[in-house]
C-alpha positions as CSV (number, residue, x, y, z in Angstrom):
1,M,91.5,122.7,104.4
2,D,87.7,122.0,104.7
3,R,86.8,118.5,103.6
4,P,83.3,117.3,102.6
5,F,81.2,115.4,105.1
6,P,81.4,112.6,105.8
7,Q,85.1,111.6,105.9
8,I,85.3,107.8,105.7
9,A,88.4,105.8,106.6
10,L,88.9,102.6,104.8
11,D,91.4,100.2,106.4
12,G,93.2,98.5,103.4
13,I,94.3,95.6,105.6
14,V,93.2,93.0,103.0
15,F,95.8,94.2,100.5
16,Q,98.5,93.3,103.0
17,Y,97.5,89.6,102.9
18,P,97.9,88.3,99.3
19,S,95.9,85.1,99.9
20,D,92.6,87.0,100.1
21,R,92.4,87.6,96.4
22,G,88.6,87.5,96.1
23,I,88.1,90.2,98.8
24,Q,90.9,92.2,97.2
25,R,89.0,92.1,93.9
26,V,85.9,93.4,95.6
27,W,87.6,96.5,97.0
28,R,89.8,97.1,94.0
29,S,86.7,97.1,91.8
30,L,84.8,99.5,94.2
31,L,87.7,101.9,94.4
32,Q,88.0,101.9,90.6
33,V,84.4,103.0,90.3
34,W,84.7,105.7,93.0
35,A,87.9,107.0,91.5
36,T,85.8,108.2,88.5
37,Q,83.3,110.0,90.8
38,D,83.3,112.9,93.3
39,F,82.9,110.3,96.1
40,C,86.6,109.8,96.3
41,Q,86.9,113.2,98.1
42,H,85.2,111.6,101.1
43,W,87.7,108.7,101.4
44,V,90.8,108.3,103.5
45,I,92.6,105.1,102.6
46,L,94.7,103.6,105.5
47,D,97.6,102.2,103.6
48,R,99.0,99.2,105.4
49,D,102.8,99.2,104.9
50,G,102.4,100.6,101.3
51,T,100.3,97.6,100.1
52,A,97.0,99.5,99.1
53,P,96.3,100.0,95.4
54,K,96.7,103.6,94.4
55,F,93.9,105.4,92.6
56,P,93.7,109.1,91.8
57,G,91.5,111.4,93.9
58,F,91.8,109.4,97.2
59,R,93.7,110.6,100.3
60,Y,96.2,108.0,101.6
61,V,97.5,107.8,105.1
62,D,100.4,105.6,106.0
63,C,99.4,102.9,108.5
64,P,101.6,100.3,110.3
65,A,101.5,96.8,109.0
66,H,98.8,94.7,110.7
67,D,99.9,92.1,113.2
68,Y,97.4,89.5,114.6
69,R,99.7,89.3,117.7
70,H,98.9,92.9,118.6
71,T,95.3,93.5,117.6
72,G,94.5,95.4,120.8
73,A,97.3,98.0,120.0
74,C,96.1,98.0,116.4
75,A,92.6,99.3,117.5
76,S,94.3,102.1,119.4
77,Q,96.5,103.0,116.4
78,L,93.4,103.1,114.2
79,Q,91.6,105.4,116.6
80,A,94.6,107.7,116.7
81,I,94.5,108.0,112.9
82,C,90.7,108.5,112.9
83,D,91.2,111.4,115.5
84,A,94.0,113.0,113.6
85,E,92.1,112.8,110.2
86,A,88.8,113.9,111.7
87,I,87.1,110.7,110.5
88,D,83.3,110.5,110.8
89,L,82.9,106.8,109.8
90,F,85.2,103.7,109.6
91,I,85.0,100.6,107.4
92,S,87.5,97.8,107.1
93,T,88.3,95.6,104.2
94,Y,88.9,92.8,106.6
95,Y,87.8,92.8,110.3
96,T,89.4,95.7,112.1
97,A,87.8,98.4,114.1
98,P,88.8,101.5,116.0
99,L,87.7,102.4,119.6
100,S,85.2,105.3,119.4
101,T,84.8,106.2,115.8
102,P,81.5,104.6,114.5
103,S,82.0,101.8,112.0
104,V,80.2,99.8,109.3
105,F,80.9,96.1,109.0
106,M,81.4,94.5,105.5
107,G,80.4,90.8,105.6
108,Y,81.6,88.5,102.8
109,D,80.5,85.1,104.2
110,M,79.9,83.3,107.5
111,I,82.1,80.3,106.6
112,P,83.8,80.0,110.1
113,E,80.5,80.0,111.9
114,V,78.6,77.7,109.4
115,M,81.4,75.3,109.0
116,G,82.2,75.0,112.7
117,L,85.8,76.4,112.7
118,D,87.6,77.2,115.9
119,L,86.0,80.6,116.7
120,Q,88.7,81.2,119.3
121,N,91.1,81.8,116.5
122,I,92.2,85.4,116.7
123,I,91.1,86.1,113.1
124,W,87.5,85.1,113.9
125,Q,87.6,86.8,117.3
126,E,88.5,90.0,115.5
127,K,85.7,89.4,113.0
128,H,83.2,89.1,115.9
129,Y,84.6,92.3,117.5
130,G,84.1,94.1,114.2
131,I,80.5,92.9,114.1
132,L,79.8,93.9,117.6
133,H,81.4,97.3,117.1
134,A,79.5,98.2,114.0
135,Q,76.3,100.3,113.7
136,R,75.4,99.2,110.2
137,Y,76.2,96.2,108.0
138,L,76.9,95.5,104.4
139,C,76.7,92.0,103.0
140,I,77.5,90.7,99.5
141,S,74.4,88.5,99.4
142,H,71.1,88.0,101.1
143,S,72.3,84.6,102.2
144,T,75.3,86.0,104.0
145,A,73.0,88.6,105.6
146,R,70.6,85.9,106.8
147,D,73.5,83.9,108.3
148,L,74.9,87.1,109.9
149,M,71.6,87.8,111.7
150,R,71.2,84.1,112.6
151,F,74.5,84.1,114.5
152,F,74.1,87.6,115.8
153,P,70.4,88.0,116.7
154,H,70.8,91.5,118.0
155,I,71.2,92.7,114.3
156,Q,67.9,93.8,112.8
157,P,67.1,93.5,109.1
158,E,66.9,97.3,108.7
159,Q,70.5,97.5,109.8
160,V,71.7,95.4,106.8
161,A,72.2,96.5,103.2
162,I,72.9,94.1,100.3
163,A,75.7,95.0,97.9
164,H,76.1,92.1,95.4
165,C,79.4,91.7,93.8
166,G,79.8,92.8,90.2
167,V,81.3,91.3,87.0
168,D,84.3,93.1,85.6
169,S,83.8,94.5,82.1
170,S,86.8,92.3,81.0
171,F,84.5,89.2,81.1
172,F,82.5,88.6,78.0
173,P,82.4,85.9,75.3
174,A,85.8,85.4,73.7
175,E,86.1,85.0,69.9
176,A,86.7,81.4,68.6
177,S,90.2,82.5,67.6
178,E,91.0,83.6,71.1
179,V,89.8,80.3,72.5
180,E,91.9,78.3,70.0
181,S,95.0,80.4,70.8
182,F,94.4,79.8,74.5
183,R,94.1,76.1,74.1
184,A,97.2,75.9,71.9
185,N,99.2,78.0,74.4
186,Y,98.4,75.5,77.2
187,A,98.3,72.3,75.1
188,L,94.6,71.7,76.0
189,D,93.8,69.1,73.3
190,K,90.8,67.6,75.1
191,P,87.4,69.0,75.9
192,Y,87.6,70.4,79.5
193,V,85.5,71.4,82.4
194,L,86.5,74.3,84.7
195,L,87.1,74.3,88.5
196,V,87.8,77.9,89.7
197,G,89.2,78.9,93.1
198,E,90.0,76.7,96.1
199,R,89.4,73.0,95.4
200,L,88.8,71.8,99.0
201,G,88.2,74.7,101.3
202,V,87.8,74.4,105.1
203,N,86.2,71.0,106.0
204,G,86.0,70.3,102.2
205,Y,83.1,72.7,101.6
206,K,84.2,73.4,98.0
207,N,83.3,69.8,97.2
208,T,85.6,69.2,94.2
209,P,85.7,65.4,94.7
210,L,82.1,65.2,93.6
211,L,83.1,66.1,90.0
212,L,85.9,63.7,90.0
213,R,83.7,60.8,91.3
214,A,81.2,61.7,88.6
215,I,83.8,61.5,85.8
216,A,85.4,58.3,87.2
217,Q,82.1,56.5,87.5
218,E,81.0,57.4,83.9
219,S,80.4,54.4,81.6
220,P,81.4,54.5,78.9
221,R,83.9,57.1,80.1
222,Q,84.0,60.4,78.2
223,D,87.5,61.7,77.6
224,I,87.1,65.0,79.5
225,A,90.0,67.0,81.1
226,V,89.6,69.0,84.3
227,L,91.2,72.5,84.3
228,C,91.7,74.0,87.7
229,I,92.2,77.8,87.9
230,G,93.6,79.3,91.0
231,G,93.7,77.7,94.4
232,K,96.8,76.2,95.9
233,D,99.8,75.9,93.5
234,E,100.0,72.2,93.9
235,I,96.9,70.0,93.3
236,E,96.0,68.2,96.5
237,P,97.1,64.5,96.7
238,E,93.5,63.4,97.5
239,I,92.2,65.1,94.4
240,L,95.0,63.6,92.2
241,E,94.1,60.2,93.6
242,L,90.4,60.6,92.8
243,A,91.3,61.9,89.3
244,G,93.0,58.6,88.4
245,N,93.6,58.6,84.7
246,C,91.6,61.7,84.1
247,S,93.8,64.6,82.9
248,I,93.8,67.4,85.6
249,T,95.8,70.6,85.3
250,R,96.2,73.7,87.4
251,L,96.8,77.1,85.9
252,S,97.1,80.7,87.1
253,L,95.6,83.0,84.5
254,S,95.1,86.7,83.7
255,D,91.6,88.0,83.3
256,A,92.0,88.0,79.5
257,E,93.1,84.3,79.6
258,M,90.4,83.5,82.1
259,R,87.8,84.9,79.6
260,A,89.1,82.5,77.0
261,A,89.1,79.6,79.5
262,Y,85.5,80.2,80.4
263,S,84.4,80.6,76.8
264,G,86.1,77.4,75.7
265,A,84.9,75.2,78.5
266,I,82.2,72.5,78.5
267,A,81.0,74.1,81.7
268,L,82.1,75.6,85.0
269,V,81.4,73.0,87.7
270,Y,80.9,74.6,91.0
271,P,79.5,72.1,93.5
272,S,80.2,74.1,96.6
273,R,78.3,73.5,99.9
274,Y,78.5,77.1,100.9
275,E,79.3,80.5,99.3
276,G,79.2,84.1,100.5
277,F,78.5,85.1,96.9
278,G,80.0,82.8,94.2
279,L,81.7,85.3,91.8
280,P,83.1,82.6,89.3
281,I,79.4,81.7,88.5
282,A,78.6,85.2,87.4
283,E,81.9,85.5,85.5
284,A,81.4,82.3,83.7
285,M,77.9,83.3,82.6
286,A,79.2,86.6,81.3
287,C,81.6,84.7,79.1
288,G,78.9,82.4,77.7
289,C,80.0,79.4,79.8
290,P,77.2,77.1,81.1
291,V,77.3,76.5,84.9
292,I,76.7,73.3,86.9
293,T,76.4,74.1,90.6
294,S,74.5,73.4,93.8
295,P,71.3,75.1,95.0
296,I,72.8,76.1,98.4
297,S,73.4,79.4,100.3
298,S,74.0,82.4,98.0
299,I,74.4,80.4,94.8
300,P,70.8,80.6,93.6
301,E,71.0,84.4,94.0
302,V,73.8,84.5,91.5
303,G,72.8,81.7,89.2
304,G,69.1,82.4,89.0
305,D,67.3,80.3,86.4
306,A,70.5,80.2,84.2
307,A,72.4,77.3,85.9
308,L,71.9,73.6,86.1
309,Y,71.6,72.8,89.8
310,V,72.7,69.4,91.2
311,D,72.5,67.6,94.5
312,P,76.0,68.2,96.1
313,D,76.1,64.6,97.3
314,S,75.2,63.0,94.0
315,P,77.9,62.1,91.4
316,D,75.1,60.7,89.3
317,A,73.4,64.2,89.2
318,V,76.7,65.8,88.1
319,R,77.2,63.1,85.4
320,E,73.7,63.7,84.1
321,A,74.2,67.5,84.1
322,L,77.5,67.1,82.1
323,A,75.6,65.1,79.5
324,Q,72.8,67.7,79.4
325,V,75.1,70.7,79.0
326,Q,76.6,69.2,75.9
327,Q,73.2,68.9,74.1
328,P,73.0,71.9,71.7
329,D,69.6,73.1,72.7
330,V,70.2,72.9,76.4
331,R,73.6,74.5,76.0
332,Q,72.3,77.4,74.0
333,R,69.5,78.0,76.5
334,L,71.9,78.1,79.4
335,I,74.3,80.4,77.5
336,T,71.5,82.9,76.6
337,A,70.1,82.9,80.1
338,G,73.5,83.2,81.7
339,L,74.5,86.2,79.6
340,A,71.2,87.9,80.8
341,Q,71.7,86.8,84.4
342,S,75.3,88.1,84.6
343,K,74.1,91.6,83.6
344,L,72.3,91.9,87.0
345,F,75.7,92.2,88.7
346,S,77.8,95.3,88.2
347,W,80.4,97.0,90.3
348,E,78.8,100.3,89.6
349,R,75.6,99.2,91.3
350,S,77.5,97.7,94.2
351,A,79.6,100.9,94.6
352,E,76.4,103.0,94.7
353,T,74.8,100.8,97.4
354,V,78.0,100.8,99.5
355,W,78.3,104.6,99.2
356,H,74.7,105.4,100.0
357,T,74.7,103.1,103.0
358,L,77.8,104.8,104.4
359,L,76.5,108.2,103.7
360,E,73.1,107.5,105.3
361,T,74.8,105.9,108.3
362,A,77.1,108.9,108.8
363,E,74.2,111.4,108.6
364,T,72.1,109.4,111.0
365,L,74.9,109.1,113.5
366,S,75.6,112.8,113.3
367,D,72.0,113.7,114.2
368,R,71.9,111.3,117.2
369,D,72.6,111.9,120.8
370,N,76.1,110.7,121.4
371,S,76.0,109.8,125.1
372,A,75.4,106.1,124.3
373,G,78.2,106.1,121.8
374,E,80.6,107.6,124.4
375,R,79.7,104.8,126.9
376,T,80.2,102.2,124.2
377,A,83.5,103.8,123.2
378,L,84.6,103.5,126.9
379,L,83.8,99.8,126.9
380,W,85.8,99.2,123.7
381,T,88.7,101.2,125.1
382,Q,88.7,99.0,128.2
383,L,88.4,95.8,126.2
384,R,91.2,96.7,123.9
385,Q,93.4,97.9,126.8
386,W,92.9,94.5,128.5
387,Q,93.5,92.8,125.1
388,T,96.7,94.8,124.6
389,A,98.0,93.8,128.1
390,Q,97.0,90.2,127.5
391,Q,98.8,90.0,124.2
392,A,101.9,91.7,125.6
393,L,101.9,89.0,128.4
394,T,101.4,86.3,125.8
395,Q,104.3,87.7,123.7
396,Q,106.5,87.9,126.8
397,F,105.6,84.3,127.8
398,R,106.4,83.1,124.3
399,Q,109.8,84.9,124.4
400,T,110.5,83.4,127.8
401,Q,109.5,80.0,126.5
402,H,111.8,80.3,123.5
403,Q,114.6,81.4,125.8
404,L,114.0,78.5,128.1
405,Q,113.9,76.1,125.1
406,D,117.3,77.6,123.9
407,T,118.7,77.1,127.4
408,Q,117.5,73.6,127.5
409,R,119.0,72.9,124.0
410,Q,122.3,74.4,125.3
411,L,122.2,72.3,128.4
412,H,121.4,69.2,126.3
413,D,124.3,70.0,124.0
414,S,126.6,70.5,127.0
415,Q,125.4,67.3,128.6
416,Y,126.0,65.5,125.3
417,E,129.5,66.8,125.0
418,T,130.2,65.9,128.7
419,D,128.8,62.4,128.2
420,H,130.8,62.0,124.9
421,A,134.0,63.1,126.7
422,R,133.4,60.6,129.5
423,Q,132.8,57.8,127.0
424,Q,136.1,58.7,125.3
425,I,138.0,58.7,128.6
426,A,136.3,55.4,129.6
427,A,137.4,53.9,126.3
428,M,140.9,55.2,126.7
429,E,141.1,53.8,130.3
430,S,140.0,50.4,129.1
431,S,142.4,50.3,126.3
432,K,145.7,48.2,126.4
433,F,147.7,51.3,125.8
434,W,146.2,53.1,128.8
435,K,146.7,50.1,131.0
436,L,150.4,49.8,129.9
437,R,150.8,53.6,130.4
438,T,149.3,53.4,133.9
439,A,151.5,50.4,134.8
440,W,154.6,52.2,133.6
441,I,153.8,55.3,135.7
442,D,153.2,53.1,138.7
443,L,156.6,51.4,138.2
444,K,158.4,54.7,137.8
445,K,157.0,55.8,141.1
446,K,158.1,52.7,142.8
447,L,161.6,53.1,141.4
448,G,161.7,56.6,142.6
449,G,161.9,58.1,139.1
450,P,159.9,61.0,137.8
451,A,156.4,60.2,136.6
């Protein structure tokens, strides 16, 4: 069966890892758009262990579950699938790459690099391999693109396309009755501010303590509750300690409930020190919720002139912003501006940018002399073969180490049992009964009787 050019493989790895909900939303939203268009005929979804969402029109190919202990072998598996399916271009939902099939890298943020995480971690190593393997790049904000080029100076601006995230159509201002029902269902009897997503993040970049310090230092103190949506199931102890007597609750909500939560809030407070995009800001604005945030990284791209920006190190600035956002004229201005700003972000526009970038890349590569690509593919093959061997040795070493630990535990248990038996014998030998028994046996021997 003849299939249209190009054939693009999408590795659905991110759906295998339930913690990456934000990135899952990006790809689920893009696939939903493409499922209504002819573009779906160009896609082959690599379904990791049956975890990829199913949409009509796409071709799905079973793919083994991803395992960070065997990323070298994973690259070879991906190449085998690309060869079997005659793939022209590869893109991953989360940092994988084949050997010789050209790829496009999708960049969501540069948090590990900016925040100084351990870049020897296998996840970030694979991210960097994906960056180095790619011919073109897609980023969800101009800020992420700038950071990508800063850390990888070989990437030229013309190689990078920007595909902002979109706002789902389910986010729009809720009716007053919906807000009232939501508040009643969750016993929210106080005015509340929203915190959405992770509350701390790596090295504390989400900066939630700033809000709690602002509320705690307010005098006279306003009776405001803090409603946390998403993030870890249990609110972190350091946040609870900062909250003090302030009511703080964590909920997990559907999109419909989330819309009501946004619509009924005093504000979304989002004092992050770094974002790849900042989707809750756009969602809040689409629901008529004022936003208090920091003017850092991608956030001004999303918030535009429709947010109140505060110094991420100043509780006083947050406190002042909370007072401003409750003034009717300021509030109405922010709501009106936010509704207009949120309309700049649509998944349809993002899907169109991603598709045209992939199509243009595939057409450019098909017209190009492939000798350089063959040399590059050879290098990647050698790298992954070395990595496969190294990971196999590492796995073997760990298994041997576990066996040694098991043997040591067994020896320790045997030594303990031996020592315990010796102690019991020593106790018996020192007992009066044992001494009498020994004396009796000695006497019997002297008398010539049987022992």
